Each structure stands twice: as structure tokens, then as C-alpha cells.
FIFI-375902 format. One record per residue (C-alpha): x, y, z. Coordinates in steps of 0.5 Angstrom, whole numbers, padded with zeros to 4 digits, always signed. Each point is the difference from the previous one (the first is absolute). Example, Ala and Ser with C-alpha at 12.3 -4.5 7.8 and 13.67 -1.06 7.14 Angstrom:
! FIFI-375902
+0025-0009+0016
+0002+0007-0002
***
This chain:
! FIFI-375902
-0023-0019-0099
+0001+0007+0001
-0007+0001-0004
-0003-0004+0006
+0004+0004+0005
-0003+0006-0003
-0007-0002+0001
+0001-0002+0007
+0004+0006+0002
-0006+0004-0004
-0005-0003+0005
+0004+0002+0006
+0001+0007-0003
-0004+0003+0006
+0004-0003+0005
+0007+0002-0003
-0003+0007-0001
-0001+0001+0007
+0006-0003+0002
+0003+0005-0004
-0002+0006+0004
+0004-0003+0006
+0007+0005+0000
+0006-0004-0003
-0005-0005-0004
-0003+0005-0005
+0003-0004-0005
-0004-0006+0001
-0006+0003-0002
+0003+0000-0007
+0001-0008+0000
-0006-0002-0004
+0001+0006-0005
+0008-0003-0001
-0003-0007-0001
-0004+0003-0005
+0005+0003-0004
+0005-0006+0000
-0006-0004-0002
-0002+0004-0006
+0007+0002-0002
+0002-0008+0000
-0006-0001-0004
+0002+0005-0005
+0007-0003-0001
-0003-0007+0000
-0005+0002-0006
+0006+0004-0004
+0004-0007+0001
-0006-0004-0003
+0000+0005-0006
+0007-0002-0002
-0002-0007-0001
+0002-0002-0007
-0006-0002-0004
+0003-0001-0007
+0005-0006-0003
+0007+0000+0003
+0003+0002-0006
-0003+0007+0000
+0005+0005+0001
+0001+0003+0007
-0004+0007-0002
-0005-0004-0004
-0001-0004+0006
-0001+0006+0005
-0005+0003-0004
-0004-0006-0001
+0000-0001+0007
-0002+0007+0002
-0005+0000-0006
-0003-0006+0003
+0000+0002+0007
-0003+0007+0000
-0005-0001+0005
+0005-0003+0005
+0004+0007-0001
-0007+0004+0001
-0001-0004+0006
+0007+0001+0002
-0001+0008-0001
-0006-0001+0005
+0003-0003+0005
+0006+0005+0000
-0005+0005+0001
-0003-0003+0005
+0006-0001+0004
+0001+0008-0001
-0007+0001+0003
+0003-0004+0006
+0006+0004+0000
-0004+0007+0001
-0003-0003+0006
+0007-0001+0004
+0003+0006+0004
+0007-0001-0002
+0002+0004+0006
-0002-0005+0005
+0006-0005-0002
+0006+0002+0004
+0005-0003+0004
-0001-0008+0000
-0005+0000-0005
+0004+0005-0005
+0002-0005-0005
-0008+0000-0001
+0000+0007-0002
+0006-0001-0004
-0004-0005-0004
-0006+0005-0001
+0005+0005-0002
+0003-0005-0006
-0007-0001-0002
-0002+0007-0001
+0006+0001-0004
-0001-0006-0004
-0008+0000-0001
+0000+0005-0006
+0006-0004-0003
-0004-0006+0001
-0007+0003-0003
+0004+0003-0006
+0003-0007-0001
-0007-0003+0000
-0002+0005-0005
+0006-0002-0005
-0002-0007+0001
-0007+0001-0002
+0002+0004-0006
+0006-0004-0003
-0004-0005-0004
-0003+0005-0004
+0006+0004-0001
+0004-0006-0002
-0005-0003-0005
-0003-0005+0004
-0007+0000-0004
+0003+0003-0007
+0007+0002-0002
+0002+0007+0001
+0005+0005-0002
+0003+0006+0003
+0004+0006-0003
+0007+0000+0004
+0002+0007+0000
+0008+0001+0003
+0001+0007+0002
+0007+0004+0000
+0001+0005+0006
+0006+0002-0004
-0006+0004-0004
-0005+0003+0005
-0007-0001-0002
-0006+0001+0005
-0001-0007+0001
+0007-0002+0001
+0004+0001-0006
+0000-0001-0008
-0003-0007-0002
+0007-0002-0003
-0002-0007+0000
-0007-0003-0002
-0002-0007-0001
-0006-0005+0000
-0001-0006+0005
-0005-0005-0001
-0003-0005+0005
-0004-0006+0000
-0002-0003+0007
+0007+0002+0003
+0004-0001-0005
+0004+0005-0004
-0002-0002-0007
+0004+0006-0004
+0004+0005+0002
+0003+0006-0004
+0004+0006+0003
+0003+0005-0005
+0002+0007-0001
-0006+0004+0000
+0002+0003-0006
-0001-0007-0003
-0007+0000+0001
-0005+0004-0005
-0004+0000-0006
+0003+0002-0007
-0007+0001-0003
-0003+0004+0006
+0001+0007+0000
+0003+0003+0007
-0005+0004+0004
+0001+0007+0002
+0004+0000+0007
-0003+0004+0006
+0001+0007+0000
+0006+0000+0005
+0004-0005-0004
-0001+0004-0006
+0002+0007+0003
+0005-0002+0005
+0003-0007-0003
-0001+0002-0008
-0003-0006-0001
-0004-0001-0007
-0003-0006+0002
-0003-0005+0005
+0002-0007+0001
-0001-0006+0005
+0007+0002+0003
-0002+0006+0002
-0007-0002+0002
+0001+0000+0008
+0001+0008+0000
-0006+0001+0005
+0002+0000+0007
-0007-0004+0002
+0003-0008-0002
-0007-0002-0002
-0001+0005-0005
+0007-0001-0003
-0001-0008+0000
-0007+0001-0003
+0004+0004-0006
+0005-0005+0000
-0005-0006-0002
-0004+0005-0004
+0007+0001-0004
+0001-0008+0000
-0007-0001-0003
+0001+0006-0005
+0007-0003-0003
-0002-0008+0001
-0008+0000+0000
+0001-0004+0007
-0003+0001+0006
+0004-0001+0006
-0002-0002+0008
+0005+0005+0003
+0006+0004+0001
+0006-0002+0004
+0005+0006+0001
+0007-0001+0003
+0006+0003+0001
+0007-0001+0002
-0001-0002+0007
-0005-0005-0002
+0005-0004-0004
+0005+0001+0005
-0004-0003+0005
-0002-0006-0004
+0007-0001-0001
+0001-0001+0007
-0005-0005+0000
+0002-0004-0006
+0008+0001+0001
+0004+0002-0006
-0002-0001-0007
+0005-0002-0006
-0001+0002-0007
+0005-0004-0004
-0002+0003-0006
+0002+0007+0002
+0006-0003+0005
-0004+0003+0006
-0001-0002+0007
-0005+0005+0003
-0001+0001+0008
-0004+0004+0004
+0006+0004+0001
+0003+0001-0007
-0007+0001-0004
+0000+0007+0000
+0007+0001-0003
-0001-0006-0005
-0007+0003-0002
+0003+0007-0001
+0006-0003-0004
-0005-0003-0005
-0005+0006+0000
+0006+0005-0002
+0007-0003-0002
-0002-0007-0003
-0002+0003-0006
+0004+0006+0000
+0005+0000-0006
+0006+0003+0004
-0002-0003+0007
-0002+0007+0002
-0007+0001+0005
-0005+0001-0006
-0007-0003-0001
-0001-0005-0006
-0007-0002-0001
-0001-0007+0001
+0007-0002+0002
-0002-0002+0007
-0006-0005-0003
+0004-0006+0000
+0002+0001+0007
-0007+0002+0003
-0003-0006-0004
+0005-0005+0002
+0000+0002+0007
-0007+0001+0001
-0001-0007-0003
+0005-0003+0005
-0003+0003+0006
-0007-0002-0001
+0002-0007-0002
+0004+0000+0007
-0006+0003+0004
-0004-0006-0003
+0004-0005+0004
+0000+0004+0007
-0006-0001+0004
-0004+0006+0002
+0003+0000+0007
+0007+0000-0003
-0002+0006-0004
-0003+0004+0006
***
């Protein structure tokens, strides 16, 4: 095995390093470290594959099975991270400049390793976080904030869309996406707006749809969650903000979405056009470009539901 080869080469390391002093053979001095890098990287990959082995019943949905596997194999993911860090340590000992001429393909391989190492480490961190994020131990809920770049805000745009997603062990158990004006509590007095809103935009009250006022997203997210709790008495587990480009990329992954009740066929290419239609024209009494509150709610609700249902039929690799 490669691991055994690495052990044997490590024992011969002093000899390889002496040979590496010979002009033209300097690359041989890196042979033990190259073997160590390969061994550690393969071990990391093996641990990742093992962490994806299903642990639940065959009737589980694809996402529930994935979340259950990652939750059950957390120790293997931690081991995969440790092995990849070990591979990075071996890489630091290797002089890339010694791999030219006939051994230039090895140098190219090292360049690829350098490129993909941060992505791999980030991916392993995501796998570690996934069970908690997707409700492996208890149901979680996230506020969905759709930001419209047609009306600029420091965090990407006015929150024209708002919703809530509830997730239990990888399955979305409830999803409600609507016009942000539809969310509020009639028995709760509005807060006074931040001073710039009152001065420059003439706002007389502050509502959840304007809670992403702050350029620092964690601050805006905290206020969005505060408003949700203020309106509905419910604490949530986070805020997921998205804009038009995110939806377009998801439509690239899922393919076209049909909304038969609205006679709509939505693609990545026409999503913006159809959104603007439902935002400004669908509810206009004379068809002019005129904003009508809640006119786009049926479109957003049906598209959001259909899009998420389609996403749940795809594998993580297909979405990525």
C-alpha cells in the first residue's frame, strides 16, 4: 500500500536526501515527503467516503440519509481533516522549483494540490457543520430573506421577499415564502426607524422588511431575527439571505420550473423578466409598470416551493 511505501521511504529518507544533493537529482530528496503527501491525502479521501455510508433505513430521503451519515460519522470527518492537514505539512517541506524537465508533471500535481487544498479544507468544515445546520439532532428553522437589487440596501437590496424554512434531519418540513409586506403583527406597534431612514427616506416606522438596513450582515441578521420573535414569539436558528443571482444559479442546477397555476415556465434566463412582471405589472389595473403590494406573492410562493422541492431530488454533487 501507499502507506507502507511511505513508511519504508521514511526509513530511507537520509539516503534520498543525500542523493538529492547531486546536481540534476535534487528532486529525489523530496521522495519521502511526496509519498507522505500522497498517503495522507488518500487517507483523508478514504475517511470522507466512509463518512458518507448510509446509517438509516433505505426509505430515508436522499438528504435525510446524507445528514444522518454525516452526524454518525463525525469522528471520521475530523480524522479526514487531520490527514489533510498532515498532507499540507508534507507539502511545505517540498521545493516546487526542483520539479522541472522530465519530472515537471509532479510539479504540476503539486500546483493542483496547492489550488485545491483550501477548497478541500473548506469542504470538510462544511461537512462537519452540516448535521447541526440541517437539524440532525433537533428541528431547526431559518428565516429566508430575498434581497431585491432593484432597490439598493447596504446588504444587497430591499427585502422584497421573506419566508421561513423548517428542517428536520435534512428534510424541509415546512416552507413559506411570500412578499415581505405580508409579514407583520397587527397587534404590535412599529418601532421608530433608524435616524437616517426617518430623515432621508421619510419612514415613520421600522418593520422587518427594512431590518437589513445595516452594512454589517450579522447585525442585520440579528435584527431580522429580533423582529421575527417580536412579531411571532418564535426564536429561529439563523437567517439565509439571497438575491436574484442565487436563484438564477439554482435554476441552472434544477432546470426549468413549471408553475401551472400561473401558466409560467421559469428558467435561469427568464427569471428576472418574470419576477419584474409579477412585481410591477401583474397586479396593475391598467398593465402599467406600477408596484402593487402582494401582487407577486403567488408567484414567489409557488416558485419557492417548487424550486426547493426540485432541489431535494438532486444530490449535493448535482447542486454543487
